[in-house]
C-alpha positions, 0 to 999 in steps of 0.5 A: 473527504476525498480519500479512496481510490477509484474502484475501492469496492472492486479492487482489494489491492494486495490483500483479499477478504470480503470488505474488500501544497495547493497546486499539488493537492489539486493535482493529487487530491486525497493523498494527504488523507491516505497518509494521515489515515483519513479513510474508513478502516476497521478497529482491532475489535472488528478483526478479533470478531472476524476471526471467531465469526469466520471460524464458526462459518467454516465449521458449516462450510469448510471448503469455502475459500472466501472464508479462509480469506476472511480468517487469514486477513483478520489474523494478518491484520492482528499481527498474526502473520505465520497463522495467516500463512498457515490458513492460506496454505490450508486453503491452497490444499483445497483449491490449488492455483487460486489467484486470491490465495496466492496473492494473499501469501505474497502479502503475508510473507512480506511481513515475515521477512521472507521476500524471496518467497513473497516474490514467488507467490506474487509471480504465481498469482500474476501468472494466473491473472496478469491484470489483477487489480486493473494491472496494479498488483505488479507494483507490489511484486516490483516493490518486493524486488526493489527491497531485495535489491536494496538488501543485496544488489546482487540478489536478482541477477536475472534482472540486473545482469550486465548492469553496472553495480552502482546502477543496481544499487540505485534501483534499490535506493529509489522505487520510482527508478525501479518501476521505470527500469522494469517498464524499460525506461532507464533515463528521463522522467516518469510520465504522468500516466505511468506515475498515476498507475504507480500511485494507484498501486502504492496507495492501494497497498496503503489503504488495504494493507498499512498506511503507516508502513514506512516502506510504502510511505517512502515508495509513495514519496519516490513516485511523487517526487519523480517527473517533470518539476512542473507536474510532480509533488515534491512538497508532498513527497517530502511529507511522505519521507518525513513520516516514513523517517519517523517510523523507520527504526534502523539508522541506515533507513533514517539516513537514506530518508534524510538524504531524500528529503534534502535532495527533494528540497534542493529542487527549489530556491530559497524563495520557492522552498515549501512552507513547512508550517502549512504542509505540516498543518495540512498533514495534522488536519488529515491525521486528526480527521483520521483519528476521529473517523477511526473512533466513530468506526470503532464505536459503530463496530463495537455496537454491531458486534454487541448486538449480534449483527454482521459487522462486516456487512454493516461497515460496508453499508455505512462506510463503503457506499456509492457516495464514497469519494475517490482519489483522482490521479494524473493521466496523460503524457 
């Protein structure tokens, strides 16, 4: 099950706690698994347990920032984002300018819709540790900026000053284009090493934040679709766009995704067009495997909780061992 990013145990991409077709799949192994949720992830019952477990430990150790992280992430994962933010603000009062706390705040405020605040928290975090997550955290900051420009092309004049209005709009339309722009590249294809780094950033957010988030799925599609047609992954990009379109609620987003699907498909002649049946079958296989794995994890976590064991530690021992395989991503020019 090739599903996890290299450095899974070390990275904690974008949130911090103690847990912390044939050719395309050959070049990008495991990405369908990530899109389908076929990787170890906690059950809702685990996060309910962790909330109570962390609070109990904090009574004895009220200044331990790692416990605040665990509590805040569990609240966030339970959909209680304002509470998670309050916990992190309490932690920040005890330990100011701590990278992990600032990074968490940058993530949680996205989910409350406060993108300007998220941007500020992420900028503060990266000022402390610019190489966070092996240089991947900046892709979350760039995603926030990309979304701000999508909502209002004039929202970031310090970035877009002097650019034509239509170009600013383009930066809010396609995440890969925005990443290239932030890296000083305004034309041409995304190189393979740049694509690999961007994929690590987005896949990390999907693994540790929300693999079903339509914004992340769309960003993933943008990166997969970009680049040399001999090296990109238009078929997989189309699948990411299809899934994202299903999760988006607003009409303007579904129209944008439909346009991207059409543009990606236009890269192929009718003879070369992707076999959608095979593509959808591969996605269905990954989703079914993900559901089965999630069921096994939930059963284990319920058992560990009922027996009074440390469910987080047991999960790590069973599911995040040294044998956990990785997603291999492109490198080179």
